[in-house]
Backbone as JSON, one array per atom type, in Angstrom:
{
  "sequence": "MSKNEPLTIMIMGKEYRVACPQEERDNLKASADLLNEKLKEIKQQGSVIGSERIAIMAALNMSHEILHNQSLTNEHSSLNQRIDELSERITSSMRDIQLI",
  "N": [[156.26, 175.44, 90.74], [155.97, 173.24, 87.83], [153.87, 172.83, 84.7], [152.29, 169.71, 84.67], [152.85, 167.47, 81.88], [152.73, 165.3, 79.92], [153.8, 162.12, 79.73], [155.36, 159.05, 78.72], [155.44, 155.98, 79.89], [157.14, 152.95, 79.47], [156.32, 149.4, 80.95], [155.56, 146.29, 82.0], [155.97, 145.48, 79.35], [154.08, 147.39, 77.93], [152.91, 150.49, 76.47], [152.38, 153.45, 78.44], [150.44, 156.64, 79.34], [151.48, 158.86, 82.08], [150.73, 161.52, 83.41], [153.52, 164.4, 84.79], [154.64, 166.44, 86.08], [157.9, 168.04, 84.97], [160.07, 167.71, 85.94], [159.94, 166.26, 87.34], [160.11, 164.2, 85.94], [162.83, 161.96, 86.04], [162.68, 160.87, 87.8], [160.0, 159.42, 87.9], [160.7, 157.79, 85.29], [162.9, 156.31, 86.91], [161.3, 155.37, 88.62], [160.16, 153.66, 87.08], [161.59, 152.05, 85.51], [162.28, 150.24, 87.87], [160.12, 149.09, 88.91], [159.69, 147.41, 86.38], [161.65, 145.91, 86.2], [161.54, 143.88, 88.83], [158.5, 143.06, 88.14], [159.56, 141.8, 86.28], [162.04, 139.9, 87.51], [159.93, 138.07, 89.06], [158.59, 136.56, 87.44], [160.18, 136.18, 86.59], [160.87, 133.83, 88.68], [158.69, 131.89, 87.91], [156.06, 131.06, 89.34], [154.8, 132.47, 90.07], [151.44, 133.16, 88.03], [149.84, 135.16, 85.37], [149.97, 137.72, 84.16], [148.51, 140.46, 85.87], [148.53, 138.94, 88.49], [151.08, 139.18, 88.89], [151.87, 141.55, 88.7], [150.72, 142.06, 91.24], [151.46, 141.19, 92.69], [154.74, 142.26, 92.51], [153.97, 144.54, 93.7], [152.98, 143.62, 96.76], [155.55, 142.74, 97.26], [157.41, 145.37, 97.41], [156.12, 147.04, 99.17], [155.97, 145.29, 101.26], [159.22, 146.26, 101.12], [159.09, 148.66, 101.13], [157.84, 149.79, 103.57], [159.25, 148.35, 105.65], [162.22, 148.97, 105.19], [161.1, 152.28, 106.26], [160.65, 151.62, 108.28], [163.04, 150.21, 110.18], [164.45, 153.09, 109.3], [162.78, 154.68, 111.02], [163.79, 153.36, 113.83], [166.75, 153.81, 113.82], [166.71, 156.15, 114.16], [165.81, 156.65, 116.63], [167.91, 155.44, 117.9], [169.67, 157.43, 117.58], [168.51, 159.62, 118.96], [168.49, 157.77, 121.23], [171.29, 158.01, 121.73], [171.92, 160.1, 121.48], [171.35, 161.72, 124.13], [171.91, 160.16, 125.32], [174.84, 160.86, 125.06], [174.68, 163.52, 126.42], [173.89, 163.57, 128.67], [176.23, 162.49, 129.53], [178.27, 164.29, 129.29], [177.03, 166.35, 130.52], [177.3, 165.29, 133.49], [180.68, 164.74, 133.7], [181.24, 167.38, 133.2], [179.91, 168.53, 136.1], [181.54, 167.4, 137.37], [183.57, 168.57, 137.03], [186.18, 167.8, 135.41], [185.42, 169.29, 132.24]],
  "CA": [[155.85, 174.03, 90.24], [156.1, 173.26, 86.26], [152.31, 172.12, 84.11], [152.37, 168.89, 83.86], [153.14, 166.91, 81.02], [152.86, 163.62, 78.95], [155.38, 160.94, 79.39], [155.36, 158.28, 77.61], [156.71, 155.31, 80.19], [156.43, 151.0, 79.37], [155.48, 148.32, 82.14], [155.51, 144.35, 80.76], [156.18, 145.79, 77.87], [153.33, 147.97, 77.43], [152.89, 151.11, 77.52], [151.59, 154.06, 78.82], [151.37, 157.35, 79.49], [151.28, 159.14, 82.9], [150.73, 163.34, 83.2], [153.9, 164.14, 85.0], [155.79, 167.82, 86.33], [159.62, 168.23, 84.4], [161.21, 167.8, 87.03], [159.54, 164.42, 88.51], [160.42, 163.03, 84.73], [163.8, 160.81, 86.49], [162.15, 159.65, 89.12], [158.86, 158.87, 87.75], [161.48, 156.66, 84.79], [163.49, 155.42, 87.44], [160.75, 154.48, 89.33], [159.72, 152.62, 86.02], [162.53, 150.45, 85.64], [162.99, 149.51, 88.77], [159.0, 148.13, 88.65], [160.1, 146.45, 85.69], [162.51, 145.2, 87.12], [161.08, 143.28, 89.71], [158.07, 142.19, 87.15], [161.22, 140.7, 85.68], [162.07, 138.98, 88.75], [158.74, 137.52, 89.93], [157.93, 136.16, 86.2], [161.17, 134.52, 85.58], [160.33, 133.46, 89.42], [158.43, 131.24, 87.27], [155.85, 130.28, 90.32], [153.25, 133.17, 89.34], [151.61, 132.63, 85.86], [149.84, 136.09, 84.82], [150.0, 139.98, 84.52], [147.68, 141.1, 87.35], [149.87, 138.4, 89.54], [152.67, 138.93, 88.84], [151.54, 142.96, 88.83], [149.62, 142.82, 92.05], [152.6, 140.16, 93.4], [155.91, 142.61, 92.6], [153.18, 145.4, 94.43], [153.2, 143.99, 97.27], [156.71, 143.29, 97.51], [158.21, 146.52, 96.88], [155.88, 147.81, 100.21], [157.2, 145.36, 102.07], [160.4, 146.76, 101.64], [159.26, 150.22, 101.84], [157.59, 149.91, 105.26], [160.48, 147.5, 106.28], [162.78, 151.02, 105.61], [160.48, 152.59, 107.33], [161.14, 150.73, 110.91], [164.4, 149.9, 110.11], [164.99, 154.25, 109.77], [162.74, 155.36, 112.68], [164.23, 152.58, 114.4], [167.77, 154.0, 113.64], [166.01, 157.45, 114.33], [165.39, 156.05, 117.83], [168.87, 154.88, 118.19], [170.07, 158.23, 117.36], [168.03, 159.62, 119.69], [169.04, 157.68, 122.65], [172.55, 158.59, 121.74], [172.18, 161.86, 122.33], [170.36, 161.6, 125.32], [173.6, 159.84, 127.06], [175.69, 161.95, 125.35], [174.43, 165.31, 126.67], [173.96, 163.11, 130.59], [177.88, 162.12, 130.67], [178.68, 165.52, 129.42], [176.38, 167.0, 131.92], [178.03, 164.82, 134.0], [181.55, 165.26, 133.34], [180.73, 169.05, 134.67], [179.67, 168.93, 138.08], [182.73, 167.17, 138.5], [184.37, 169.88, 136.75], [186.23, 167.43, 133.87], [185.99, 170.0, 131.01]],
  "C": [[155.88, 173.78, 89.28], [154.61, 172.78, 86.71], [153.13, 171.05, 83.77], [152.23, 168.0, 83.04], [153.2, 165.35, 80.78], [154.21, 163.01, 79.25], [154.99, 160.06, 79.14], [156.66, 157.09, 78.7], [156.19, 153.6, 79.64], [156.74, 150.06, 80.17], [155.17, 147.06, 81.63], [155.03, 144.99, 79.64], [154.84, 146.42, 77.4], [153.4, 149.0, 77.47], [152.45, 152.27, 78.23], [151.48, 155.68, 79.44], [150.91, 158.72, 80.76], [151.35, 160.99, 82.63], [151.97, 162.98, 84.65], [155.08, 165.1, 85.04], [157.3, 167.52, 85.8], [160.66, 167.96, 85.31], [161.36, 166.52, 88.14], [159.63, 163.65, 87.85], [161.55, 162.15, 84.81], [163.65, 160.14, 86.75], [161.49, 158.53, 88.61], [159.94, 157.49, 86.93], [162.23, 155.45, 85.67], [162.65, 154.51, 88.3], [159.91, 153.33, 88.27], [160.05, 151.1, 85.61], [162.69, 150.02, 86.73], [161.37, 148.61, 89.37], [158.87, 146.71, 87.87], [160.96, 145.69, 86.05], [162.51, 143.55, 88.08], [159.42, 142.16, 89.73], [159.31, 140.84, 86.81], [160.58, 140.07, 86.31], [160.85, 137.77, 89.22], [158.43, 136.71, 88.25], [159.45, 134.99, 86.16], [161.68, 133.65, 86.71], [159.18, 131.88, 88.58], [156.53, 130.72, 88.4], [154.37, 131.33, 90.32], [153.1, 132.95, 88.41], [150.4, 134.21, 85.85], [149.93, 137.42, 85.38], [149.64, 140.01, 85.5], [148.81, 140.33, 88.31], [150.11, 138.52, 90.15], [152.78, 140.54, 88.88], [151.29, 142.76, 90.81], [151.28, 142.22, 93.11], [154.52, 141.44, 93.82], [155.08, 144.21, 93.74], [153.36, 145.04, 96.39], [155.05, 143.33, 98.22], [157.27, 145.11, 97.71], [157.06, 147.76, 98.0], [156.08, 146.86, 101.32], [158.06, 145.8, 102.45], [160.37, 148.3, 101.99], [158.54, 150.3, 103.0], [158.32, 148.71, 106.28], [161.94, 148.65, 106.26], [162.62, 151.85, 106.53], [160.39, 152.18, 108.85], [161.99, 151.04, 110.8], [165.08, 152.03, 110.3], [164.06, 154.57, 110.95], [163.57, 154.44, 113.71], [166.21, 153.16, 114.88], [168.18, 155.26, 114.37], [166.24, 157.18, 115.32], [166.81, 155.87, 118.99], [169.23, 156.39, 118.5], [170.31, 159.82, 118.76], [168.02, 159.5, 121.02], [170.52, 158.33, 122.71], [173.03, 159.37, 122.53], [172.46, 162.58, 123.19], [171.56, 161.0, 126.03], [174.86, 160.39, 126.53], [176.36, 163.49, 126.28], [174.01, 164.48, 128.31], [175.16, 162.63, 130.79], [178.33, 163.38, 130.32], [178.24, 166.47, 130.4], [177.94, 166.54, 132.63], [179.4, 164.94, 134.23], [181.94, 167.2, 133.88], [180.87, 169.65, 135.42], [181.14, 168.15, 138.31], [184.04, 167.96, 138.23], [185.7, 168.85, 135.42], [186.98, 168.31, 132.75], [185.87, 170.92, 131.66]]
}
């Protein structure tokens, strides 16, 4: 693991220096870009006024997306497990009647 070095990122036009391992710099930059996109979307809608409120709404929206994606991933995993179980039952049944 490499040493943390400062990286300057821009969020809503303001500079922030963040300590970051060299191998995570690209991910941090991409995260800042994504955050800026979300902030810009909310600001352009015009329904939220004030930098702090815009930031809170962006964080809330992104948290919701993360939880939704985790839920889909868990659901997908459960479906795959069920398919594997059914496949095993079919294979076992076919062996029992000597079709395989």
